[in-house]
C-alpha positions in Angstrom: 111.5 166.5 95.9 114.7 167.0 97.8 117.9 165.2 96.6 118.1 163.2 99.8 114.5 162.0 99.6 115.0 161.1 95.9 118.1 159.1 96.7 116.4 157.3 99.5 113.4 156.4 97.3 115.8 155.1 94.6 117.6 153.0 97.2 114.4 151.6 98.6 113.2 150.7 95.1 116.5 149.0 94.3 116.3 147.0 97.5 112.8 145.9 96.7 113.7 144.8 93.2 116.8 142.9 94.6 114.8 141.1 97.2 112.1 140.3 94.7 114.6 138.8 92.3 116.2 136.8 95.0 112.8 135.5 96.2 111.4 134.7 92.7 114.7 134.0 90.9 114.8 130.2 91.7 111.2 129.9 90.4 112.1 131.8 87.2 115.2 129.6 86.7 113.1 126.4 87.3 110.5 127.6 84.7 113.3 128.3 82.2 114.8 124.9 82.8 111.5 123.2 82.3 110.8 125.2 79.1 114.2 124.2 77.7 113.7 120.6 78.6 110.2 120.6 77.0 111.6 122.3 73.9 114.4 119.7 73.6 112.0 116.8 74.2 109.3 118.0 71.8 111.5 119.5 69.2 108.7 121.8 67.9 110.5 123.5 65.1 111.1 121.4 62.0 114.3 121.3 60.1 114.7 123.8 57.3 115.6 121.2 54.7 113.8 118.0 53.7 114.4 115.5 50.9 111.6 114.4 48.6 112.2 111.4 46.3 110.4 112.2 43.0 111.0 110.3 39.7 112.5 110.5 36.3 112.7 113.6 34.2 109.4 114.9 32.7 107.4 112.5 34.9 104.3 113.4 37.0 106.3 112.7 40.1 108.9 115.3 39.1 106.2 117.8 38.3 104.4 117.3 41.6 107.8 117.5 43.4 108.4 120.9 42.0 105.0 122.1 43.1 105.6 120.8 46.7 108.9 122.5 46.8 107.4 125.8 45.8 104.6 125.5 48.4 106.9 124.7 51.3 109.3 127.4 50.3 106.6 129.9 51.3 107.1 128.6 54.9 110.8 128.8 54.8 111.3 125.0 54.1 113.7 124.0 51.4 112.6 120.8 49.6 115.5 119.0 47.9 114.2 117.0 45.0 115.9 113.6 44.8 115.6 112.2 41.2 114.9 108.5 40.9 113.8 105.8 38.5 110.3 105.7 40.0 108.2 104.2 42.8 110.3 101.2 43.6 113.4 103.3 43.7 111.7 105.8 45.9 110.9 103.1 48.4 114.5 102.1 48.4 115.6 105.7 49.0 113.3 106.0 52.0 114.5 102.8 53.5 118.2 103.7 53.0 117.6 107.2 54.5 118.5 108.9 51.3 115.1 110.6 51.3 112.6 111.8 53.9 109.5 111.5 51.8 108.7 109.9 48.4 105.9 109.1 45.9 105.3 105.4 45.9 102.8 103.5 43.6 100.3 101.1 45.2 101.4 97.4 44.7 105.1 98.3 44.7 107.0 95.4 46.1 108.2 95.3 49.7 105.4 96.9 51.7 105.7 97.8 55.3 104.0 94.5 56.3 106.7 92.4 54.6 109.7 94.6 55.4 111.8 93.2 58.3 111.7 95.6 61.2 115.4 95.1 61.9 116.4 95.9 58.2 114.1 98.8 57.3 112.9 101.9 59.2 109.2 102.3 59.9 107.4 104.0 57.0 104.1 105.9 57.2 101.7 107.2 54.7 100.3 110.7 54.2 97.4 109.3 52.2 96.7 108.4 48.6 97.1 111.4 46.2 95.9 110.3 42.8 95.4 107.3 40.6 98.1 106.1 38.2 96.5 104.3 35.3 98.5 101.7 33.3 99.0 103.5 30.0 99.7 100.9 27.3 100.3 102.9 24.1 100.9 101.0 20.8 101.6 101.9 17.3 98.6 101.4 15.0 100.8 100.1 12.1 102.3 97.5 14.4 98.8 96.3 15.4 97.9 96.0 11.7 101.0 94.0 10.9 100.3 91.6 13.8 96.7 91.3 12.6 97.8 90.6 9.0 100.1 87.8 10.2 97.3 86.3 12.2 94.8 86.9 9.4 92.4 88.8 11.6 89.6 91.1 10.5 89.9 94.7 9.5 88.3 96.1 12.6 90.5 94.1 14.9 93.6 95.1 12.9 94.2 98.4 14.5 93.0 97.7 18.0 94.5 95.9 21.0 92.3 95.1 24.0 94.1 92.3 25.7 97.6 91.7 27.0 97.6 88.4 25.1 97.7 90.4 21.9 101.2 91.7 22.8 102.8 88.4 22.0 105.5 88.9 19.3 105.6 92.7 19.7 108.5 94.9 20.9 107.3 96.3 24.3 109.1 98.6 26.7 108.0 98.2 30.3 110.3 100.7 32.0 113.3 100.5 34.2 113.2 98.2 37.3 113.3 101.1 39.7 110.0 102.5 38.3 107.8 99.7 39.6 106.2 99.2 36.2 108.2 96.0 35.4 107.0 94.4 38.6 103.4 95.4 37.9 103.6 94.1 34.3 105.1 90.9 35.5 102.0 90.3 37.7 99.6 91.3 34.9 101.3 88.9 32.5 101.3 86.2 35.1 97.6 86.3 35.7 97.1 86.2 31.9 99.4 83.1 31.7 101.8 84.9 29.4 105.4 83.8 29.3 107.5 87.0 29.3 109.8 85.2 26.9 107.0 85.4 24.3 107.4 89.2 24.3 110.3 91.2 23.1 110.7 93.2 26.3 113.0 96.2 26.8 113.6 98.3 30.0 114.5 101.7 28.7 113.9 105.0 30.6 110.8 107.0 29.7 112.5 109.6 27.4 114.6 107.2 25.3 111.8 104.7 25.2 109.4 107.3 23.9 111.9 108.4 21.2 112.4 104.8 20.1 108.6 104.2 20.1 107.9 107.2 18.0 110.8 106.2 15.7 109.3 102.8 15.1 112.0 100.8 17.1 109.3 99.8 19.6 105.7 98.6 19.0 104.3 99.4 22.4 105.3 101.3 25.5 103.9 101.0 29.0 103.7 103.8 31.6 102.1 103.9 35.0 101.7 107.6 35.7 99.2 110.3 36.5 97.6 112.0 33.4 99.6 115.2 34.2 102.8 113.5 32.9 104.0 115.2 29.8 104.7 111.9 28.0 101.2 110.8 28.5 99.7 114.1 27.4 101.8 114.0 24.2 101.2 110.4 23.3 97.4 110.7 23.8 97.4 113.3 21.0 100.0 111.7 18.6 98.6 110.5 15.3 99.1 106.8 14.7 99.4 106.0 18.4 96.6 104.3 20.3 95.8 103.6 23.9 94.9 100.0 24.7 91.4 99.5 26.1 91.5 97.1 29.1 88.3 95.4 28.3 88.7 93.2 31.4 89.5 96.0 33.8 86.9 94.9 36.4 88.4 91.4 36.4 91.9 92.8 37.0 90.6 94.8 40.0 89.1 91.6 41.4 92.3 89.6 41.0 94.7 92.3 42.2 93.5 94.2 45.3 95.8 97.3 44.7 94.2 97.9 41.3 91.0 99.8 40.5 89.1 100.0 37.3 88.9 103.6 35.8 87.5 105.0 32.6 89.1 107.7 30.5 86.0 109.5 29.2 85.5 110.3 25.6 86.7 113.8 24.7 88.3 114.5 28.1 91.8 115.0 26.5 90.5 117.4 23.8 86.8 118.0 23.4 87.1 119.9 20.1 89.2 117.1 18.5 87.1 114.4 20.3 90.2 112.8 21.9 89.8 110.0 22.8 87.0 109.1 20.3 85.4 106.7 22.8 85.6 105.8 26.4 88.7 103.8 27.3 88.7 101.3 30.1 91.9 101.2 32.2 93.3 99.7 35.3 95.0 102.0 37.9 96.8 101.9 41.2 96.9 104.8 43.6 100.0 106.7 44.5 100.8 107.5 48.1 103.1 110.0 49.6 105.2 108.0 52.0 107.4 109.2 54.8 110.0 107.9 57.2 108.6 107.7 60.7 111.4 109.9 61.9 110.4 112.8 59.7 109.4 115.9 61.7 105.6 116.0 62.4 105.4 119.7 61.3 106.8 118.8 57.9 104.2 116.1 57.5 101.5 118.7 58.4 102.8 121.0 55.7 103.0 118.3 53.0 99.4 117.2 53.9 98.1 120.7 53.6 99.9 121.1 50.2 98.4 117.7 49.1 94.9 119.0 49.8 95.5 121.9 47.5 97.2 120.0 44.7 95.1 116.9 44.5 91.8 117.9 45.9 90.3 119.1 42.6 88.4 117.2 40.0 90.5 115.2 37.5 90.2 112.9 34.6 89.6 110.0 36.9 88.1 111.5 40.0 85.6 114.1 41.3 86.5 117.0 43.5 87.7 116.2 47.0 88.1 112.5 46.4 91.8 112.9 47.0 93.8 112.9 49.0 92.2 110.1 51.1 93.5 107.8 53.8 91.5 104.6 53.0 92.9 101.4 51.8 96.6 102.3 52.4 99.2 99.6 52.5 101.1 101.6 55.2 100.1 103.1 58.6 98.7 106.6 58.3 100.8 109.3 60.0 98.8 110.9 62.8 99.6 114.5 61.5 98.4 113.6 58.0 95.2 112.0 59.3 94.4 115.0 61.5 95.1 117.5 58.7 93.1 115.6 56.1 90.1 115.2 58.4 90.1 118.7 60.0 92.1 120.9 57.7 94.9 123.4 58.9 95.0 123.9 62.7 93.2 127.0 64.0 96.3 128.9 64.9 97.8 128.5 61.4 94.8 130.3 60.0 95.7 133.5 61.8 99.4 133.2 62.7 102.6 132.6 60.7 103.4 128.9 60.4 106.5 129.0 62.6 104.8 130.8 65.6 101.6 128.7 65.2 103.5 125.5 65.1 105.6 126.4 68.2 102.5 127.3 70.2 100.6 124.3 69.0 103.3 121.8 69.9 104.2 123.5 73.2 100.8 124.3 74.7 100.5 121.0 76.5 104.0 121.4 78.0 103.2 124.9 78.9 100.1 123.8 80.7 102.1 121.2 82.7 104.8 123.7 83.6 102.1 126.2 84.8 100.5 123.4 86.9 103.9 122.8 88.6 104.8 126.5 89.0 101.5 127.9 90.3 101.6 126.1 93.7 105.3 127.0 94.0 104.6 130.7 93.2 102.7 131.0 96.4 106.0 130.8 98.3 107.4 133.9 96.6 105.3 136.6 98.5 106.0 135.2 102.0 109.7 134.7 101.1 109.9 138.3 99.8 108.3 139.6 103.0 110.6 137.5 105.1 113.7 138.8 103.4 112.6 142.5 103.7 111.7 142.1 107.4 114.9 140.2 108.1 116.8 143.4 107.1 115.3 144.9 110.2 114.7 142.0 112.6 118.2 140.7 112.5 119.3 143.8 114.5 116.9 142.8 117.3 119.4 140.1 118.2 122.1 142.6 118.8 119.7 144.8 120.8 118.8 141.8 123.1 122.5 141.1 123.7 123.0 144.7 124.9 119.9 144.5 127.1 121.1 141.2 128.5 124.4 142.8 129.4 122.5 145.6 131.1 120.7 143.1 133.3 123.9 141.2 134.1 125.8 144.4 134.9 128.9 142.9 133.4 129.6 145.9 131.2 130.2 149.6 132.1 127.1 151.8 131.5 128.9 154.2 129.2 130.1 151.3 127.1 126.6 150.0 126.7 125.4 153.5 125.7 128.2 153.5 123.1 127.1 150.2 121.8 123.5 151.5 121.5 124.7 154.6 119.7 126.7 152.4 117.2 123.6 150.1 116.8 121.4 153.1 116.1 123.9 154.4 113.5 123.9 151.1 111.7 120.1 150.9 111.7 119.9 154.3 110.2 121.7 153.0 107.2 119.1 150.2 106.7 116.9 150.8 103.6 113.5 149.1 103.2 110.5 149.8 101.0 108.1 152.3 102.3 105.5 149.7 103.0 107.8 148.2 105.6 109.1 151.5 107.1 107.0 150.9 110.2 109.2 147.9 111.1 112.3 150.1 110.8 110.9 152.9 113.0 109.7 150.3 115.5 113.3 149.1 115.8 114.6 152.6 116.3 111.9 153.2 119.0 113.0 150.0 120.8 116.6 151.1 120.7 115.6 154.4 122.3 113.5 152.6 125.0 116.6 150.5 125.9 118.7 153.6 126.1 116.3 155.3 128.4 116.2 152.2 130.6 119.9 152.3 130.9 120.0 156.0 131.7 117.4 155.5 134.5 119.4 152.7 135.9 
């Protein structure tokens, strides 16, 4: 290819690209503006940091919090664990915006229904995760001393099966923030027991357990999942017994948030036969609560993790019984309900979480944007054609002026021929894509026709 032809081809290509950009540019800018507006409105990408209220040291809440932190770290989310005194304290942290999510025990005071809307933010639930039995451990020697004072029989001496038998004993019911004191107050109330008849203390779990094992306390109360280290240890400690709630069914009838459960014989240690018999307990369920403002993608990740952590069989449930969304005291978050019912979204099974989440949350907006832009895009080809042809057609105006001057005979003939030569030189500098070259050559022919007409005149 000759250098001149190559240069001409390059110029024609550049002209075509320039006119194409000028024709379609406004549409591209509109699409970008709509995408940015949709991104700002939908906020598809979650924050990289989220706060989870857990519980005291060595509690089941703390243990589960660490597992959630590890699971979400795989998706680039940092879970900051916020220690607390327990369920009631977690609820306070949520309402005071000191945590984004938290474990809260069923029956904890101040549910969403009773919280004033102008004083507390809306709180939603990601479902019930596991049951938390009321573990009332007592020292066997304390039970014998109590029986000796009451002159009871030998079999009854080492066994407690009713809260009324706690009268006169030193009992720790946990710190106020744990929710156990409020629960025990209600249990004592329905048993018509005056708390003043008990020697109650409100120590934290670890110092309370030390005092209990050292003989400074006769009984200690937990409300925790069986995964708690304190529970596991006390269940296998010689001289420590777990109270059998013989009236567990009655408790569940009186308090709607409680359910009767049974600790099966041998489930703790089959070889050692611990416990030696079935133990009836009452339990509440623990929910994972969230502030309504928490990003939906984070709720989705927590719900997926919950299915993995709590979906297996346990001491008090069969496989896939948890997590569940029935009988919640709080509204169920839509993301959690969808995840628990349908599992992970389809795209997340094949794409990284960040990309899948972006597409999933933007697809509707993308559909709307396409519906707006498709009709507008039909304007681009005619506009492009008009801009290319206008590079040629605008010279027809000058050609008509020259022809009009010829007809009016108000300009000398040699001057008109000079104007035609100047016009032709300018047209020769016009560059158009090859597909529109016929328009350019037609203009040059028309200039020649006018010149010949002038010469004949």
